[in-house]
PALUM-543976 format. One record per residue (C-alpha): z, y, x; residue in one letter. Coordinates in steps of 0.02 Angstrom, whole numbers, plus 50000, padded with zeros to 5 digits. Each point is the difference from the previous one (the first is absolute). Layout:
BEGIN
R,Z,Y,X,A
...
//
This chain:
BEGIN
R,57712,53804,68738,M
R,49813,50042,50006,T
R,49918,49882,49876,S
R,49831,49944,49938,A
R,50016,50136,49869,S
R,49987,50135,50135,E
R,49829,49959,50069,W
R,49931,50167,49928,A
R,50080,50138,50108,A
R,50011,50179,49953,D
R,49955,50072,50168,D
R,49900,49924,50146,T
R,50098,50090,50135,D
R,50167,49948,49926,L
R,49939,49824,49981,R
R,49954,49998,50185,A
R,50168,50070,50051,R
R,50092,49874,49895,R
R,49894,49855,50070,A
R,50045,50052,50179,K
R,50183,50035,49971,S
R,50075,49831,50035,F
R,49984,49988,50191,G
R,50149,50115,50043,P
R,50107,49898,49884,E
R,49942,49827,50061,A
R,50174,49943,50044,V
R,50070,50051,49832,A
R,49848,49925,49910,Y
R,50034,49830,50080,E
R,50184,50011,49959,E
R,49990,50055,49821,H
R,49837,49950,49919,R
R,50002,49838,49895,P
R,49909,49842,50043,D
R,49880,49913,49876,Y
R,50032,49852,49884,P
R,49937,49837,50069,L
R,49938,49953,49828,A
R,49884,50149,50001,G
R,49935,49960,50173,I
R,49968,49817,49952,R
R,49908,50061,49840,W
R,49891,50119,50103,A
R,49949,49862,50120,L
R,49983,49859,49872,A
R,49812,50009,49978,P
R,49979,49948,50182,L
R,50081,49831,49978,D
R,50039,50005,50185,E
R,50174,49950,50077,P
R,49986,50123,50147,D
R,49867,50130,49965,P
R,49951,50134,50122,E
R,50057,50165,49921,V
R,49975,50181,50050,L
R,50145,50112,49956,D
R,49909,50165,49985,L
R,50099,50162,50023,A
R,50143,49882,50042,A
R,50127,50135,50036,G
R,50158,49921,50076,T
R,49954,49827,49935,G
R,50088,49990,49832,K
R,49859,49899,49927,L
R,49969,49903,50159,T
R,50175,49927,49988,E
R,49959,49920,49833,G
R,49831,49942,50057,L
R,50077,49911,50148,L
R,50129,49922,49883,A
R,49863,49918,49897,V
R,49908,49933,50151,G
R,49862,50124,50028,A
R,49931,50045,50170,R
R,50008,50186,50007,V
R,49904,50139,50087,T
R,50060,50178,49964,A
R,49905,50162,50009,V
R,50096,50165,49993,E
R,49942,50177,50050,P
R,50171,50078,50042,D
R,50069,49969,50174,E
R,50184,50014,49949,A
R,49979,49879,49858,M
R,49911,49878,50113,R
R,50144,50012,50123,A
R,50122,49951,49862,E
R,49883,49863,49948,F
R,49997,49929,50179,H
R,50189,50008,50010,R
R,50018,49907,49837,R
R,49855,49877,50024,H
R,49973,49970,50187,E
R,49884,49851,49980,G
R,49879,50087,49875,V
R,49851,50088,50063,K
R,50001,50185,49938,A
R,49843,50102,50029,L
R,49970,50186,49987,E
R,49875,50031,49863,G
R,49971,50064,49824,T
R,49940,49925,49837,A
R,49840,50103,50023,E
R,49973,49928,50173,S
R,50076,49827,50021,I
R,49999,49935,50180,P
R,49953,49820,49954,L
R,49840,49900,50005,Q
R,49898,49961,49844,D
R,50057,49848,49897,D
R,50160,49984,50101,S
R,50142,49981,49875,V
R,50031,49904,49839,D
R,50097,50144,49914,A
R,50035,50185,50018,V
R,50160,50064,49927,V
R,50071,50175,49984,V
R,50181,50048,49965,G
R,50040,50166,49924,Q
R,49841,50084,50078,A
R,49839,49975,49900,L
R,50021,50165,49911,H
R,49989,50089,50171,W
R,49832,49924,50046,F
R,49831,50080,49986,D
R,49946,49857,49893,Q
R,49812,50033,50007,E
R,50008,49967,50187,R
R,50145,49873,50001,A
R,49931,49871,49879,F
R,49842,49968,50098,P
R,50106,49974,50155,E
R,50118,49884,49909,I
R,49850,49900,49932,A
R,49925,49992,50174,R
R,50151,49915,50084,V
R,50030,49878,49857,L
R,49922,49826,50006,R
R,49900,49933,49852,P
R,50123,49960,49865,G
R,50127,50120,50077,G
R,50132,50094,49902,V
R,50056,50179,49999,F
R,50171,50046,49927,A
R,50107,50156,49991,A
R,50185,50015,49967,F
R,50115,50136,49931,W
R,50190,49992,49990,N
R,50056,50113,49860,M
R,50166,50044,49921,H
R,50022,49905,49835,D
R,50005,50149,49883,V
R,50034,49882,49854,G
R,50181,50013,50059,V
R,50067,50170,49929,P
R,50102,50054,50154,W
R,49847,49957,50112,V
R,49884,50104,49888,A
R,50120,50148,50015,E
R,50005,49975,50187,L
R,49812,50012,50010,D
R,50003,50160,49900,R
R,50132,50078,50110,L
R,49914,49946,50162,A
R,49839,50095,49969,R
R,49963,50145,50115,S
R,49887,50147,49982,Q
R,49863,49906,50090,V
R,50011,49838,49900,S
R,49829,49955,49934,F
R,49974,50066,49824,Q
R,49832,49916,49959,T
R,50022,49824,49931,R
R,49868,49865,49973,T
R,50016,49829,49917,S
R,50101,49887,50111,G
R,49906,49867,50096,G
R,49822,50055,49955,T
R,49888,49969,50149,V
R,49812,49967,50002,E
R,49879,49975,50140,N
R,49826,49918,49992,P
R,50034,49898,50154,L
R,50144,49908,49911,F
R,50024,49899,49844,D
R,50102,50073,49859,E
R,50178,50029,50056,F
R,50142,49908,49914,V
R,50179,50050,50008,Q
R,50172,49927,49985,A
R,50176,50070,49997,D
R,50152,49922,50088,F
R,50185,50041,49983,P
R,50083,50043,50161,H
R,50163,50076,50063,V
R,50065,50088,50153,Q
R,50182,49997,50048,R
R,50057,50181,50017,R
R,50147,50120,49998,T
R,49992,50178,49932,A
R,49979,50061,50178,E
R,49871,49872,50052,S
R,49896,50026,49842,L
R,50005,50189,50032,T
R,49937,49962,50176,A
R,49859,49888,49930,T
R,49941,50145,49888,I
R,50008,50105,50158,G
R,49860,49894,50073,T
R,49884,50036,49856,H
R,49856,50117,50043,S
R,50043,50131,49868,H
R,50170,50025,50083,T
R,49929,50003,50176,L
R,49879,50149,49982,V
R,50117,50119,49913,I
R,50108,50130,50090,S
R,50164,49940,50080,P
R,50100,50103,49875,D
R,49910,49933,49850,E
R,50016,49825,50069,R
R,50187,50018,50025,A
R,50023,50063,49823,V
R,49895,49856,49928,L
R,50088,49863,50094,L
R,50171,50071,49957,D
R,49949,50004,49818,R
R,49949,49817,50009,I
R,50159,49945,50088,N
R,50113,50095,49879,T
R,49908,49924,49851,Y
R,50019,49823,50070,L
R,50184,50020,50040,R
R,50030,50047,49822,G
R,49930,49836,49928,I
R,50145,49876,49984,P
R,49895,49844,50033,E
R,49920,50067,50158,V
R,50108,50144,50063,G
R,50128,49895,50095,D
R,49939,49873,50127,G
R,49843,49891,50000,E
R,49885,49966,49852,F
R,49829,49929,49967,D
R,49868,50134,49969,L
R,49878,49935,49868,P
R,49824,50005,50062,L
R,49828,49942,49931,R
R,49864,49949,50120,T
R,49824,50028,49941,L
R,49866,49898,50082,V
R,49811,50011,49974,I
R,49881,49871,50065,R
R,49811,49975,50014,S
R,49872,49896,50093,G
R,49855,50067,50097,V
R,49832,49973,49912,R
//
């Protein structure tokens, strides 16, 4: 999964292709991507001390993070640039407003939300343009938080899976995980939450097939990569036959607008 450690991309064009690769796979994205731990969502919103805050789910995709926000009582507005992803969002969350827009041009009024949250997408933003927009729509005392679901590579078989799942376009440049700075926001703090996703060898292979680095390669390379992953998983006794819990870690970073 693309993580906070992949904010520094090797190639601008490749980065743009990866960022725009999800729409054609919107149905698979909704089916196979994991949700977010409610403990992490509550932690992100805790500084608000509000029982039902107004929250913007920015780059909302199909609504994976929105689902958890609704579960903790937030009133949600979503913004998502991709039409196919918005269509899946509407199918999944009929009663939630989902607007066309980007992080660099948010279609909301000034001081209109208590929190802005981003699931699995901050690394795709033009942050020099996005952070002023995020600060603009936040009310005084508002909170910004970003989430990343990542494989728990502290588990040996998961670490090997991550190694085998890399493609020729996987980002090579790494930065320190969770490091974000912007003069419009206070110093970011971060927390890490354990999480799991119920999978089979086939469904985990399909999940990895929704990752951007597998979506932009050639069909032949993609087929070889996914077959390699499925073969590996089927050879692991504890996961190869039937359902299992995929160990995840969810990184959350949080800050307040100055």
